[in-house]
N, C-alpha and C positions, 0 to 999 in steps of 0.2 A: 438541551441546547435551544435557546429561545430565538436565536437569529440564524438566518440562512448564511452559511459561510461564504458561498459564492457571491451573493449580493453585497455582503459586508466588505469583502476584500476588494471588489471592484470599486466600491464607493471610496475606500481608503486610497487606492492606487490612482483612481481617476482616469488617466490615460494608460493604455496598454503598450507594452514594448513590442517591437517588431518580432514576428515569429520567424527568425532567421537561424538556421542551423545547418551545419555541414553534414553530409552523409544521409540525407533523408531518402528513404527507399519508396515508401508509399504513405498515404494519409487516408484513413477511413473516417467518413463523416456520417452524420445522421444519428449519432448516439445521444443519450440523454444523461448528462452529468456523469460520464464514465470515470470511475474512481480507481479501478484496478484492471490490469490486463495480464492475465496468467496464461502462459503457454502450456498446453496439454500435449506432451510429447507423444503419448500413446494414441491420442485422437487426432494428432496433426492439425491442431486448431488453436485459436486464441480465444479464451473466455473472458468476457468483459462484464464488470458489474456496473449497473446504471442506478444512480441514486434517485433521480427524478423528484426533486423537492428538497426539503430541509434535511440535512444529513443526520439530524438527531431526532427526527419526528417519526412516530409510528403511524404511517399513513397508508401502507399497503401498495405504494406506487412503484417500489423498486423491483428490478428484474435483471436477469442475465442475458447477454447476447453472445453469439458465436461469430468469429471472423475466421476466414481461411488464412493460411500462412502468407498469402500475397495481399491481404488486406481487404478482401471482398466480404461483404456482409452475407453470411450464410443464413443465420436465423436471428431476427431482431429480438423476439420474445421467446427465448429458449426455456427459461425458468421464470415463472411469475410467482406472486404471493409473498414478496419480501417487502421490507420497509425502506431501508437505506443501506443496501449491501455495499461492502467495501472490500477489504482484502480477502484473499482466497488461498486455499492450500489443498493439495490432493494427497489422499492416503487410503490404501485398501480399496481402490475402485470407487471411492466416494470423494465428492468435492465439498469442502467445508468453507462456509462463507460467513464473515463477521457482519453482524446486523444489529448494531446499537448495543443491546445487552443480551443478545442471543447469538447462537451459531446455527446457521441453517445447514442441513446436510442434503446433498443432491446426488442422485444416482448418475454417475458419469455416462453410462450407456444410453440413458433415456432422457436425461435432463429433468427428471421428475423430482420435486421436492419431497423427500421421504421422511424427514423428521426435523424437529427444532429442539436445540439444546439450550435451556435457560442457564445462564452463567450468573449466579447470585452475586449481589453486591458490586456489580460492574456499572460503569458510567457510559463509556464510549469506546466500544471495541472497534479496532481499526484494521491492523494488518495481521496476516497469518503465515505460518511456515510449518514444514514437516521435517523432523529429524530422521536419521538413518534407521531408527527403530519403528518409524511410523507414527510416533506421537506428534500431535499437533499443538502449536503454540499460537497464542493470540495476544496482542497488546491491548491494554486498556489505557488509551492515551491520556485521559483526563484524571486518572487515578494513580499514575506512576506505577503501573503493575503489568505483569505478564502472567497469563493463565496457561495451563497445559491440559490438553484433553487426551486421555488414554481410552480409546474407543469413544463412548458417549459420556464419559465421566469427567466433568471439569474440576480442576483444582487450582488454587492459587500457587503459582510457581515462585514468584518473587514480587514483593512490593517494596520500592525503595525510591526516595526522592532523587537519588543519583541518576535514575533512569531519565529524568528531565522530560517528562511527557513523551514516552516512547511511542513512535508511530510505526515506521517500517521495521520489519524483522525478517531475519534470514538465518536458518540453521546452516552452520558451516563447520562440519566435523564435530568436535567436542564443545562447540561454543555457539552462542547466538550473536549475530551482528545486529545491532539496533541503531536505527536512525532516529535521533531524538529531535523533537520540535523545539524544545527549550524550556527554561524555567520561567515561572510567573506569567502564564498565559492570561492575556487580558480579554475582555469581551469581544474585541475586534480581531482576536487571534494573533496579534503581535505579542512579543514576549519581553520580559524584563532582561532576559539573557538568552542569546541564540543557542540552538542545539548543536549537536555534532554526532560523530560516530563513536560508538562504544561497543564493548563485548560483554557477554555474560557467560561464565563457565557453566556448562551443563551439570557438571558433577558437584562443584563447590558453590555455585551461584555467585561467585566473586565478580564484581563489576570492574571493568578496566576501560579507560579512555584509549582510543586509537591515537598513537602519537602523531601530532600535527593536524589532527582533524577534530580538535575540540572547539566548541563555541564559535562556529563559523557561519551557520545558517539555520533557519527553521526548517528542518528536514522532514520529508514525507516518506517516499518509497526507497527501497534499497535492494540491490541485486549484486552478485559477484560473477565475473567471468574470468576464470583463471585466477591470477593474483591481483586483479583490479576490482575495486568496489565502485559501483555507481550509485548515486543518490540524487533525488530530486528535492528542490526547495519550492514548495507550493506557492508561497507568497510572491516570489520573484520569477517563477517559471524557469528556474535554472536547473540544468542537469550537470552534476559534478562527477569527476573521475578522481579516484584516490588510490595510491599505492602506499603500503606501509612505509613509514618514516619519510614520506613525501608530504606534499601539501595538496589540498583539494584544488583541482583545475576545472574550469568551466569548459564543458564539452558542447553544450547547446543552450540557447535561450529562447523560451517560448513566451506566450502570454501567461500571466499568472494563472495557476491552476494545474501545473504539472503534478501528477499524483503518484499512485502506487505502480511503479514500473515492473515489467516482466522481461524475460529473455528466453531465447531458444539456444543460448550458448554462443551465438554469433551476432544476432541482431538484438536491439533494445526496443521494447514496445513501451511508449510513453503515453498514458492517458492524459488528455487535456480536458480537464473536468469542465471548465468554463466555456470551452469552445465546442463541446460535444464531439470530440475527435480522438482518435488514437493514431499516433505517428510511429512508424518503424524507422530506426536509424541503424547505420552500420556501427560497429563497436568502436571504431577509431575515428 
């Protein structure tokens, strides 16, 4: 990727929208292009990936930070030695981190980077999730693909244009919920067709659109709390809420750059990549 996403989007949008949202609990500052905020329940902490530069450049600048549940910065540089870390997932006492065309593996107890998994033929690995069996899935946003890791062995799980630039991903029972950015991504990351919410059956790999949530926004992160799905739209800074057979509703609006959200089951953690912040919101 030749251009820096954050600079490009700010140039497109020009003026930013007010960062006004109901239910804000706290706001952590001082981060560097935070892309993902993952709640580690066992460690009672929030792990944040910091890109620090071009999201597609191998520059060695990326790192992970740790926040306390009340938004205090515990460790700025918890894990160094990455390029542009994005989505994360936990499995078997290890943290998996998407990093362009690699998956970094971090020991959760120490924060030490223990290994790097090359994922051949990938372009832009983005978000990650873990299913009930401990297998890890990662989206390749710019190749319409999802890969699966069984231990340290990566394999192509599905490649299909219907995934429409898959970004956010969440294992939910026997399916994956995918937040798509949209079809026809242009150099400025606008799209010919907006994305939406879809599912992939883990057994059959069948792709289905979630009713009422098709082609409504260029989506980034996705989580679920109970029967409600939340997703962010990076370009507009919007946080959406969706229930099956309903329509996506705007929950909050931030400056452009709302990325890969996380949750502890009650609160929603929204990384604001362009602002260097993570915001915690109530679920309603």
